[in-house]
C-alpha positions in Angstrom: -70.3 45.9 147.3 -70.6 42.2 148.1 -72.7 41.1 151.1 -69.6 40.2 153.1 -68.0 43.7 152.5 -70.6 45.3 154.8 -69.3 43.4 157.8 -67.5 45.8 160.1 -69.4 48.8 158.9 -71.6 51.0 161.1 -75.1 51.9 159.7 -76.8 55.2 160.6 -74.1 55.8 163.2 -75.8 53.3 165.4 -75.7 49.7 164.1 -72.4 47.8 163.9 -72.6 45.0 161.4 -71.1 41.9 162.9 -72.0 38.9 160.6 -74.0 38.0 157.6 -77.0 35.9 158.5 -78.6 35.4 155.1 -78.8 36.7 151.6 -81.8 37.0 149.3 -82.8 38.5 146.0 -83.9 41.8 147.5 -81.9 42.2 150.7 -79.1 40.8 152.9 -79.7 40.2 156.6 -76.9 40.9 159.2 -76.4 40.3 162.9 -75.7 43.8 164.3 -75.1 45.5 167.7 -77.3 48.5 168.4 -74.7 50.6 170.2 -77.3 53.0 171.7 -79.4 50.3 173.4 -76.5 47.8 173.7 -78.3 44.9 172.3 -78.0 42.5 169.4 -80.4 43.0 166.5 -81.0 41.9 162.9 -80.5 44.4 160.1 -82.0 43.9 156.7 -80.1 45.9 154.1 -81.7 46.5 150.7 -79.6 45.4 147.7 -81.8 46.5 144.8 -82.0 50.1 143.6 -85.2 49.8 141.6 -88.2 51.9 142.7 -90.4 48.8 142.8 -87.9 46.9 145.0 -87.6 49.9 147.3 -91.4 50.1 147.5 -91.7 46.4 148.5 -88.9 46.9 151.1 -90.7 49.8 152.7 -94.0 47.9 152.5 -92.5 45.2 154.6 -91.4 47.8 157.2 -94.9 49.3 157.3 -96.6 45.9 157.5 -94.3 44.7 160.4 -94.7 48.0 162.2 -98.4 47.3 162.5 -97.8 44.1 164.3 -96.9 43.4 167.9 -97.1 39.7 168.6 -94.8 37.2 170.3 -95.1 34.9 167.2 -94.0 37.6 164.7 -90.5 39.0 164.4 -90.7 42.6 165.7 -89.5 45.7 163.8 -87.4 48.3 165.8 -86.3 50.8 163.2 -86.4 51.7 159.5 -84.4 54.3 157.6 -81.8 55.2 155.0 -78.1 55.8 155.4 -75.9 57.0 152.5 -78.4 55.8 150.0 -78.9 52.4 151.7 -82.4 51.4 152.9 -82.6 49.3 156.0 -84.9 47.7 158.5 -83.8 46.8 162.0 -85.6 43.9 163.6 -85.6 41.6 166.6 -82.8 39.1 166.4 -84.6 35.8 166.6 -82.5 32.7 167.3 -83.3 29.1 166.5 -83.8 26.8 163.6 -86.3 27.1 160.7 -89.0 24.6 160.1 -87.0 23.6 157.0 -84.0 22.6 159.1 -86.2 20.8 161.7 -88.1 18.9 159.0 -84.9 17.8 157.4 -83.8 16.4 160.8 -87.1 14.7 161.3 -90.2 15.7 163.3 -93.1 13.9 165.0 -96.6 14.4 163.9 -97.6 16.0 167.2 -94.7 18.4 167.0 -95.6 19.4 163.4 -99.2 20.1 164.5 -98.3 22.0 167.6 -95.9 24.2 165.7 -98.6 24.9 163.1 -101.1 25.9 165.8 -98.5 28.4 167.1 -98.1 29.8 163.5 -101.9 30.1 163.3 -102.1 32.1 166.5 -99.7 34.6 165.0 -101.4 34.6 161.6 -104.8 35.2 163.2 -103.4 38.3 164.9 -101.8 39.5 161.6 -105.0 39.0 159.7 -107.0 40.8 162.3 -104.6 43.7 161.8 -105.2 43.7 158.0 -101.9 42.1 157.1 -101.2 39.0 154.9 -97.8 37.3 154.8 -98.1 36.0 151.2 -94.9 33.9 151.3 -95.3 31.4 154.1 -92.9 28.5 153.7 -90.7 26.4 156.1 -87.7 28.6 155.8 -89.8 31.7 156.9 -90.8 30.1 160.2 -88.3 30.0 163.0 -88.5 27.8 166.1 -86.6 29.0 169.1 -84.8 26.6 171.5 -87.7 26.8 173.9 -90.1 25.6 171.1 -91.8 28.9 170.5 -92.5 30.0 166.9 -91.6 33.2 165.1 -92.9 34.1 161.6 -90.2 35.9 159.6 -89.8 37.8 156.4 -92.9 39.7 155.6 -91.2 40.9 152.5 -94.2 40.2 150.3 -96.7 41.3 153.0 -99.6 43.5 151.9 -102.6 44.9 153.6 -105.7 42.8 152.9 -107.6 45.9 152.0 -105.0 46.6 149.2 -105.5 43.2 147.6 -109.2 43.4 146.5 -108.3 44.0 142.9 -106.2 40.8 142.7 -102.6 40.3 141.6 -101.4 42.6 138.9 -100.0 41.0 135.7 -96.3 40.1 136.2 -96.6 40.5 140.0 -96.5 36.8 141.0 -93.9 36.6 143.7 -93.1 34.1 146.4 -92.1 30.4 146.4 -94.2 28.6 143.8 -94.5 25.3 145.8 -96.5 27.1 148.5 -98.5 29.7 146.6 -102.3 29.3 146.3 -104.1 29.0 142.9 -105.6 32.4 143.1 -102.2 34.0 143.0 -101.5 32.4 139.6 -104.9 33.3 138.3 -104.7 37.0 139.2 -107.7 36.7 141.6 -108.0 38.5 145.0 -106.0 37.2 147.9 -107.2 37.1 151.5 -106.6 35.3 154.8 -107.5 32.0 153.1 -104.5 32.4 150.8 -102.1 32.3 153.7 -103.9 29.3 155.1 -103.4 27.5 151.8 -99.7 28.2 152.0 -99.5 27.0 155.6 -101.5 23.9 154.6 -98.8 23.1 152.1 -96.2 23.5 154.8 -98.1 21.2 157.1 -98.6 18.6 154.3 -94.8 18.7 153.8 -94.0 18.4 157.5 -96.3 15.3 157.8 -95.5 13.6 154.6 -91.9 14.7 153.6 -93.1 16.1 150.3 -95.0 19.0 148.9 -98.1 18.0 146.8 -97.5 19.8 143.5 -93.8 19.9 142.9 -92.9 18.6 139.4 -90.3 15.8 139.3 -88.5 17.5 136.4 -88.6 20.9 138.2 -90.8 22.3 135.5 -92.2 25.5 136.9 -95.1 25.7 134.4 -96.1 22.2 135.3 -96.0 23.0 139.0 -98.2 26.1 138.5 -100.6 24.1 136.4 -100.8 21.5 139.2 -101.6 24.1 141.8 -104.5 25.3 139.7 -105.8 22.1 138.3 -104.5 18.9 140.0 -105.9 17.2 143.0 -103.3 16.6 145.8 -102.4 13.1 146.6 -103.5 12.4 150.2 -100.6 12.8 152.6 -101.1 9.1 153.5 -99.7 8.3 150.1 -96.3 9.3 151.5 -97.0 8.5 155.2 -99.4 5.7 155.7 -99.4 6.2 159.5 -101.2 9.5 159.4 -104.5 9.9 161.3 -107.5 10.2 158.8 -108.9 13.2 160.7 -105.5 15.0 160.4 -105.4 14.1 156.7 -108.9 15.6 156.2 -107.8 18.9 157.9 -104.7 19.2 155.7 -106.6 18.5 152.4 -109.3 21.0 153.3 -106.7 23.7 153.9 -105.4 23.2 150.4 -108.6 23.1 148.5 -108.5 25.0 145.1 -111.6 27.1 145.9 -111.0 29.4 148.9 -114.6 29.0 149.8 -114.0 25.3 150.4 -111.0 25.9 152.7 -111.0 26.9 156.4 -112.2 30.5 156.4 -109.9 31.9 159.1 -106.7 31.1 160.9 -108.6 30.7 164.2 -111.0 28.1 162.6 -108.0 26.0 161.3 -106.3 26.4 164.7 -109.4 25.1 166.5 -109.6 22.1 164.3 -106.0 21.2 164.9 -106.3 21.7 168.6 -109.4 19.4 168.6 -107.4 16.8 166.7 -104.6 17.0 169.3 -107.1 16.7 172.1 -108.8 13.6 170.6 -105.5 11.8 170.1 -104.4 12.7 173.7 -107.7 11.1 174.9 -106.9 8.0 172.9 -109.4 8.8 170.1 
């Protein structure tokens, strides 16, 4: 069935599908009504039938179920209905960072939103969960300015990643992935911080540092692993040097040279905001 053909169906005798919110390679997301609790929810419906896809889908559910934080989309239910695997989540309303960045964003707004993301990431990491696919389209900003991290579809427990990425397992959006993912090395909290550093670089400069002008994927991967990023001031000369230092440290090739935790990076950004508020 096409994604649109599910509209009007009831899943698990409980969730009435109202509208399609988005489609991806692994699943479609719908706006639904939970007829038991009489509330609107988001329902992610698996489209692939392969065992590996189903495993990843259930992994997302398990990862999200471990987390209870205002900055992370909450999971309500998971199950199967007539062979269809589904996850029911909090319906988060707002615009993605991708949409907001396209419309234009101030430096302080970009930093403040990043601080909120880091609060949620610190919580996830403390609960042994990495996101592994942070990018502007996976970060939602509500009308009141609060942030929600979405789509833990590639999430894994940190304790499961000690052996590194298996051959052929590179997944995610290449522009935001850390070098260790391409090299098959272990991932940890610093890998998420690299991805978020790329996001902040883009919010501040309007460009990602390693995208190849010809859209050559191999060249982009090579650049992540080997090339030095141009300073963000190359694209935006008005940026504060201290903020540029923070961004460049977050996307160092060697994880040991990056910020070592989400809380450390959050504290640096908050100190930057405080210094600029004081006229420094």
